[in-house]
Steps between C-alpha positions, in 0.01 A plus 500: 500500500134446592297192487219501250152466645433157343833354626466301822683660786643174634664329196658247729167380623376465152807291401468291819139420422609344172733250658315145521502411871643800662259737326190316627631497854601858487158609364330304777718664767440856372147487382353211732393492851744549793524132555699462170773713636542271804492185276781668291714565814437152618605359157816697494598398846420139409710517184794641695479227764474223238798656326691500824407133568612391141802727431594611853695810597561637145110511451474707819779742390337541160169589651658744742688667213178522295316650794775755545480605134116533518541726808746720313259528207215571733689783668601646162133489390396674840759762452401568145133534585 
C-alpha cells in the first residue's frame, strides 16, 4: 500500500495541529525557532513539578510511566525507519 502524492506523510502531525492548545504549541516547536523547543521542555518539566507538588508521588509515577511509553514508541519508530 502506497501513500498518494497529495496525502501528508505525517498524518499524526496534521491531526495534532488541529487540537486547540496543543496544536499551536506543537506547530511552534516544530516550525519555529530553536528557543521554542527549550520553552516546551521547560513547560513540561514545570507541569510535572507542579503535578508532584499538588498530587505527590502518583503524579511522579504517572509521568515516569508516560515517559517509558514514549521511549518505547520512539524506539519502535527508529527501528521501522
